[in-house]
C-alpha positions in Angstrom: 0.0 0.1 -0.2 0.8 3.5 -0.9 1.8 5.6 3.0 -1.4 7.7 2.3 -3.6 4.2 1.5 -2.4 3.0 4.7 -3.6 6.7 6.4 -6.6 6.4 4.6 -7.4 3.0 5.7 -6.6 3.4 9.6 -9.0 6.4 9.4 -11.9 4.2 8.1 -11.0 1.4 9.8 -9.8 -1.0 7.1 -6.8 -3.6 7.4 -3.6 -2.2 6.4 -0.2 -4.2 5.0 2.1 -2.9 7.5 1.1 -0.5 10.5 1.6 3.0 9.3 4.1 5.5 11.3 4.8 9.0 11.5 6.4 11.3 14.4 5.0 14.5 16.1 8.0 16.7 15.6 11.4 17.3 16.4 14.1 19.5 17.8 16.3 21.1 15.4 19.6 18.9 17.4 18.3 15.3 16.7 16.8 16.3 12.8 19.6 17.5 12.0 21.7 14.5 13.0 19.2 12.9 10.7 19.6 15.0 7.5 23.4 15.5 8.3 22.8 19.8 8.2 21.7 22.1 10.5 17.7 21.4 10.2 15.8 24.6 10.5 13.1 22.6 12.7 12.2 22.4 16.2 9.8 24.9 18.2 11.8 27.9 20.2 14.9 27.4 18.1 12.2 27.7 14.8 10.8 30.8 16.2 14.6 32.5 17.1 15.0 31.6 13.8 12.3 33.6 12.1 12.7 36.7 14.6 16.7 36.7 13.5 15.7 36.4 9.8 12.9 39.1 9.8 15.6 41.4 11.7 18.1 40.6 8.9 16.2 41.7 6.3 13.4 40.4 3.2 15.8 38.3 1.4 16.9 36.2 5.0 13.1 36.3 5.8 12.8 33.9 2.4 15.6 32.2 2.7 14.5 31.0 6.1 10.6 30.3 4.7 12.3 28.4 2.2 15.0 26.4 4.1 12.4 25.6 7.0 9.8 24.1 4.4 12.8 21.5 2.5 14.1 20.4 5.8 10.6 19.6 7.4 10.1 17.5 3.5 13.0 16.2 3.4 13.0 14.3 7.3 9.4 13.0 6.1 11.1 11.4 2.9 14.6 10.6 5.2 12.4 8.8 7.7 10.3 7.2 5.4 6.6 8.7 7.1 3.3 7.8 6.5 2.0 11.2 7.6 3.7 14.2 7.0 4.5 17.1 9.1 4.5 19.9 6.1 5.9 22.7 8.7 7.3 24.2 12.1 6.5 27.1 14.6 6.2 30.1 13.4 6.9 33.4 14.9 6.2 36.1 12.4 6.6 39.4 14.3 9.5 41.5 13.2 12.4 42.9 16.5 12.4 46.5 17.0 15.7 46.1 18.6 18.6 43.0 18.9 20.4 43.6 22.4 22.9 40.4 21.7 23.1 37.7 19.6 20.3 35.7 21.6 18.7 38.9 22.8 15.7 40.6 21.0 12.7 43.6 21.8 9.4 43.3 20.1 6.8 46.1 20.7 7.5 49.4 21.3 10.4 50.3 24.6 8.2 53.2 25.4 5.3 51.6 25.8 4.0 47.7 25.9 7.2 45.3 24.9 8.7 41.9 25.8 12.1 41.5 25.5 12.6 37.6 24.3 16.0 35.5 24.5 16.8 32.1 23.1 18.7 29.5 25.1 20.5 27.1 22.6 21.0 24.4 24.7 17.4 23.9 25.3 16.3 25.5 21.8 14.1 27.5 23.8 13.0 31.3 23.0 11.3 32.8 26.0 10.5 36.1 27.6 13.1 37.0 29.3 12.0 40.5 30.8 8.6 42.7 29.5 6.7 45.9 30.4 4.6 46.1 33.2 1.1 44.8 32.3 -2.4 44.4 34.4 -3.4 41.3 35.2 -6.6 39.8 32.8 -9.6 39.5 34.9 -12.9 38.1 34.1 -14.2 41.3 32.9 -11.2 41.8 30.2 -12.0 38.5 28.9 -15.5 40.0 27.5 -13.9 42.2 25.1 -11.6 39.4 24.0 -14.9 37.3 23.4 -16.3 39.8 21.2 -13.6 40.6 19.2 -13.1 36.6 18.3 -16.9 36.6 17.6 -16.5 39.7 15.1 -13.6 38.4 13.8 -15.2 34.8 13.2 -18.2 36.2 12.1 -16.6 38.0 9.0 -13.8 35.2 8.4 -13.7 33.6 4.5 -10.5 32.1 4.2 -9.0 30.7 0.9 -6.6 28.0 -0.4 -4.2 30.9 -0.7 -4.3 31.4 3.2 -2.9 27.8 3.4 0.2 28.0 0.9 1.8 25.5 3.2 -0.1 23.3 2.7 -1.0 23.7 -0.8 2.8 23.4 -1.6 3.0 19.9 0.5 0.4 18.1 -1.0 1.8 19.2 -4.3 5.2 17.7 -2.8 3.7 14.3 -1.1 0.1 13.9 -2.2 0.2 11.2 -4.8 2.2 9.1 -2.4 1.8 10.5 1.1 -0.8 11.9 3.5 -0.9 15.3 4.5 -3.0 16.9 7.4 -4.6 20.0 7.8 -5.1 22.8 10.4 -7.0 25.3 11.6 -9.9 23.8 14.1 -8.2 23.7 17.3 -10.7 24.9 19.9 -9.7 25.2 23.5 -9.4 27.9 26.7 -5.5 29.3 27.1 -4.6 28.1 30.7 -1.3 30.5 31.1 -3.4 32.6 32.9 -5.8 32.3 36.4 -8.5 34.5 35.0 -9.9 31.5 32.8 -10.1 29.2 34.8 -12.0 31.4 37.2 -14.3 32.1 34.2 -14.8 28.4 33.7 -16.6 29.2 37.5 -18.1 32.8 37.3 -19.4 33.7 33.8 -20.1 29.8 32.2 -21.9 31.6 29.1 -18.7 33.8 28.7 -16.7 30.9 28.5 -19.4 28.8 26.1 -19.5 32.1 23.8 -16.0 31.8 23.7 -15.7 28.2 22.5 -18.5 28.6 20.6 -17.0 31.8 18.5 -13.4 29.2 18.2 -16.0 26.9 16.4 -17.5 29.1 14.0 -14.4 30.3 13.1 -12.9 26.5 12.4 -15.9 24.9 10.9 -15.0 27.0 7.7 -12.3 25.7 7.6 -13.0 21.9 5.9 -14.6 23.3 2.8 -10.6 24.7 2.1 -9.4 22.1 3.5 -10.8 20.1 0.5 -10.0 22.5 -1.9 -6.3 21.8 -1.6 -7.1 18.1 -1.1 -6.3 17.7 2.3 -9.0 15.3 3.9 -7.5 14.7 7.4 -7.4 18.1 9.7 -5.6 18.8 13.0 -7.1 20.5 15.9 -7.6 20.2 19.4 -6.2 22.2 22.5 -3.9 21.5 25.2 -6.5 21.1 28.1 -5.0 18.5 30.8 -2.1 17.5 32.9 -1.3 13.4 34.3 -3.6 14.2 37.6 -6.8 15.2 35.0 -8.2 18.0 32.6 -7.7 21.3 33.9 -11.4 21.9 34.6 -14.1 19.8 35.7 -15.9 17.4 33.1 -19.7 18.9 33.8 -17.8 22.0 32.2 -16.3 19.7 29.4 -19.8 18.8 28.8 -21.6 21.9 28.8 -19.2 24.7 27.5 -16.5 22.0 25.0 -19.0 19.3 24.0 -21.3 21.6 22.1 -18.2 23.6 20.2 -16.7 20.1 19.5 -19.8 18.8 17.9 -20.2 21.7 15.5 -16.2 21.1 14.6 -16.8 17.6 13.8 -20.2 18.0 12.1 -18.9 20.6 9.8 -15.7 18.1 8.8 -18.1 15.5 7.9 -20.6 17.8 6.0 -16.5 17.8 3.7 -15.7 14.4 4.1 -13.4 15.5 6.5 -11.4 14.1 9.2 -11.3 15.9 12.8 -8.5 15.7 14.5 -8.0 16.4 18.4 -4.8 16.6 20.2 -3.6 17.3 23.8 -1.7 15.5 26.5 -2.9 14.5 29.9 -5.0 12.0 31.4 -8.1 12.4 29.5 -10.0 9.6 30.6 -12.4 11.8 33.2 -14.2 13.5 30.3 -13.6 10.2 27.8 -17.1 9.6 26.9 -17.7 13.3 25.7 -14.2 13.7 23.5 -13.8 10.2 22.0 -17.6 9.4 21.6 -20.5 12.1 21.8 -18.2 14.9 20.0 -17.7 13.0 16.9 -14.2 13.6 17.0 -12.4 10.8 14.7 -8.8 11.0 16.0 -6.5 11.2 18.9 -3.1 12.4 18.7 -0.5 13.5 21.4 -1.7 10.4 23.2 0.1 10.8 26.9 1.0 7.1 28.1 2.5 8.1 31.0 -0.8 9.6 32.0 -2.6 6.2 31.5 -4.2 6.7 28.0 -3.3 3.5 27.1 -3.5 2.5 23.1 -5.4 -1.0 24.0 -7.5 0.1 26.5 -8.6 2.9 24.2 -8.8 1.2 21.4 -11.5 -1.2 23.2 -13.2 1.7 25.2 -13.9 3.6 21.5 -13.9 1.5 18.4 -14.7 3.9 16.2 -11.8 6.4 17.3 -8.0 6.5 15.6 -5.4 6.8 17.6 -1.9 8.5 17.1 1.3 8.2 18.8 1.6 5.6 21.5 5.8 6.0 22.2 6.4 8.5 24.8 9.1 11.7 24.3 9.9 11.0 28.0 10.9 7.3 27.1 12.8 8.7 24.5 15.0 10.9 26.5 15.0 9.8 29.7 14.4 5.8 29.3 17.4 3.1 28.2 17.5 2.1 24.3 15.8 -1.1 25.8 13.5 0.8 27.3 13.0 2.6 24.3 12.4 -1.1 22.0 10.1 -2.0 24.7 7.6 1.1 24.4 7.8 1.1 20.7 7.0 -2.8 20.5 4.6 -2.7 22.9 2.8 0.0 20.5 3.2 -2.2 17.7 1.5 -4.8 19.2 -1.2 -2.9 20.0 -1.6 -1.7 16.4 -1.7 -4.6 15.1 -4.0 -6.5 17.4 -6.9 -3.8 17.7 -6.1 -1.8 13.9 -6.8 1.8 13.5 -3.8 3.0 15.0 -0.8 5.2 13.5 2.9 4.9 15.8 5.6 7.4 17.0 6.2 9.6 19.0 3.3 11.3 20.4 5.2 14.6 21.0 8.0 16.7 20.2 11.6 14.3 19.8 12.9 16.8 22.5 16.7 18.4 22.3 18.9 16.1 24.6 17.3 13.1 23.4 20.1 10.9 22.3 20.6 9.6 19.7 20.6 5.8 19.9 17.5 5.5 21.9 15.8 7.8 18.5 17.1 5.7 16.3 16.3 2.2 18.0 12.7 3.8 17.7 13.1 4.1 14.0 14.5 0.6 13.8 11.8 -1.4 15.5 9.4 1.0 13.5 10.6 0.1 10.4 11.6 -3.7 10.9 8.7 -4.7 13.2 5.7 -2.9 11.8 
């Protein structure tokens, strides 16, 4: 079977010749070892590279975009993955000032600003200092919601808004599966006001989530025009202890928005793919059953999201992942092989699964561990 046929088969719950594989993401360090050159992929390091390129001028930014696209594509080809990751993190904001090689200022130095610093050994690009800002309040969320509702009402996406996906589909579409994007629904959790509003103003949170859904429902028709039936969405909302808000809040606030997105995807013949880390069992009946979500990825094995149990409990759900970033990073080579084999065994016994590292292959992952995973995937799938 062609890789794209394998992906289609597992989403349709049909047999495959061998288990399809993918990788959710790569640090630049590991990707560079794979490609034998500095690889323009990753998380914070890619954001830093884009800031640096924008500071250097239009030609440098054009080169950054082209190199980033080519390296992402070459990783897929070199590792012979069935599912394509067409792009990595972006940070399309031109700095206002450069302090040193790794530190940039964004915004108005005399008003609202952020200084961001790149930490090479961790591949992070993070806030080092910023101007004083009033903490977000529940009242302040109301304006955010009104702006989001107004934006969703006039949003009219077109294929040319997704040129990176169009290019990836042209490059890979005849052979491999390219996933789309743009249907995420979720709550920010970095500021306490959002979780306070879940309890104090559930009506406001319901409007916020539904406005995201109103935005997302316009995406599937555009993805179909590009030729992409698989659309990645979701949004982190849990730790290993469980969701950040109650199952009741999920049922009353999140579920209606997710249903709306699923219905829009299915109306266009597309699949709704949902991602979140953490222990999702407390809301599993709603998330993996009632919502209409077709595929679950970023599966957090160490939070108890077991492939076999998921497949047995939700036979209509396709699964992506099964190998923990933590095992790759902190485990022995034998641990990695054991976990990879365990995921493959579940996939072959239960079906409807795409196996790989559920999240980022982090910067200090031992290369022997990474290659042990890839060799096991290719030799035993």
